[in-house]
C-alpha positions as CSV (number, residue, x, y, z in Angstrom):
1,M,18.9,-6.2,-4.3
2,L,18.5,-2.6,-5.7
3,A,21.4,-2.8,-8.3
4,N,19.5,0.7,-10.0
5,L,20.1,2.7,-7.1
6,P,23.4,4.4,-6.8
7,K,25.7,2.9,-4.0
8,H,24.9,4.9,-1.1
9,L,21.2,4.7,-1.4
10,Q,21.9,0.8,-1.9
11,Y,23.7,0.9,1.4
12,Y,20.9,3.2,3.1
13,Y,17.8,0.9,1.6
14,E,19.6,-2.0,3.1
15,T,20.3,-0.5,6.3
16,H,16.7,1.1,6.8
17,A,15.2,-1.4,4.9
18,A,12.8,-2.2,8.0
19,F,11.5,1.5,7.9
20,I,10.9,1.4,4.1
21,G,7.5,-0.3,2.9
22,P,6.5,-2.3,-0.1
23,E,5.2,0.6,-2.5
24,V,8.6,2.5,-2.0
25,Y,10.4,-1.0,-3.1
26,D,8.0,-1.4,-6.1
27,L,9.2,1.8,-7.0
28,C,12.6,1.5,-7.1
29,K,12.3,-2.0,-9.3
30,R,10.2,0.0,-11.6
31,N,13.2,2.3,-11.9
32,Q,11.3,4.9,-13.9
33,T,11.2,8.7,-12.9
34,V,8.2,9.6,-10.5
35,T,6.1,12.6,-11.4
36,Y,5.0,15.3,-8.8
37,E,1.3,13.9,-9.3
38,E,2.6,10.7,-8.2
39,Y,5.0,12.2,-5.4
40,K,1.8,14.0,-4.0
41,R,-0.3,10.7,-3.9
42,L,2.6,8.8,-2.0
43,R,2.4,8.7,1.8
44,L,6.4,8.6,2.9
45,N,8.3,8.5,5.8
46,S,11.7,10.5,6.0
47,Y,13.6,7.2,5.1
48,E,11.3,6.3,2.2
49,R,11.4,10.4,0.9
50,R,15.2,9.7,0.9
51,I,15.2,7.1,-1.8
52,V,12.1,8.4,-3.6
53,M,14.0,11.6,-4.3
54,Y,16.6,9.8,-6.6
55,F,13.7,8.9,-8.8
56,L,11.9,12.5,-9.1
57,D,11.7,13.9,-12.6
58,D,12.6,17.5,-13.3
59,H,9.5,19.2,-12.6
60,A,8.8,17.1,-9.8
61,L,12.3,17.9,-8.1
62,E,11.6,21.5,-8.8
63,E,8.3,21.2,-6.7
64,V,9.8,19.5,-4.2
65,T,12.6,21.7,-3.4
66,R,10.7,24.9,-3.8
67,Y,8.6,23.2,-1.0
68,Y,11.1,22.1,1.2
69,V,12.8,25.6,1.0
70,Q,9.4,27.6,1.9
71,N,9.1,25.1,5.0
72,S,12.7,25.4,6.2
73,S,13.9,27.9,8.7
74,H,13.2,31.6,8.6
75,D,16.5,32.5,7.5
76,L,17.0,29.9,4.2
77,A,13.1,31.0,3.5
78,H,13.6,34.8,3.6
79,A,17.0,34.4,1.6
80,F,14.9,32.5,-1.0
81,E,12.6,35.1,-1.2
82,S,15.1,38.0,-1.4
83,P,16.9,38.2,-4.6
84,N,18.2,41.9,-3.3
85,R,19.9,40.6,-0.2
86,T,23.9,39.5,-0.4
87,P,24.0,36.7,1.1
88,S,27.0,36.4,3.9
89,T,26.9,32.5,5.2
90,Y,27.1,29.3,2.6
91,D,23.4,28.5,3.7
92,Q,22.2,31.7,2.3
93,A,24.3,31.2,-0.7
94,L,22.8,28.0,-1.5
95,V,19.3,28.8,-0.6
96,G,19.2,32.6,-2.0
97,D,21.7,32.0,-5.2
98,I,22.5,28.1,-6.1
99,I,18.9,26.6,-5.8
100,P,16.8,29.4,-7.5
101,T,19.2,29.3,-10.4
102,L,19.0,25.5,-10.2
103,L,15.3,25.5,-10.4
104,G,15.5,28.5,-13.0
105,R,17.3,25.8,-15.2
106,L,15.2,22.9,-14.3
107,R,12.4,25.0,-15.2
108,T,13.6,26.4,-18.4
109,K,14.7,22.8,-19.5
110,E,11.2,21.3,-18.9
111,R,9.9,24.5,-21.0
112,R,12.0,23.8,-23.8
113,G,11.4,19.6,-23.5
114,N,7.7,20.6,-23.6
115,E,7.8,22.7,-27.1
116,Q,10.1,19.7,-28.9
């Protein structure tokens, strides 16, 4: 049905199709990246959001990740905002080290792309 999705998302779509609206189906068929501005205009439920994440462009992925981290549990948000804190768990390392590093690389890549 939606061959442009990875297999795990194809299965997810097929098993949750009743919860995924036509707007997201059309977005999947379009098979183009979704900008942050487009993402903000969408009114997505959790099932749809999981599918749409696959199509986010780098800037949108960066902004959505930042939003999720800042709105996650207190410990995770605190780790994200405290670069001097040494992580003692995988969760803290993920949010305090790995995600900020990935976001920084996406931001740098985006700036380089805009300069060319």
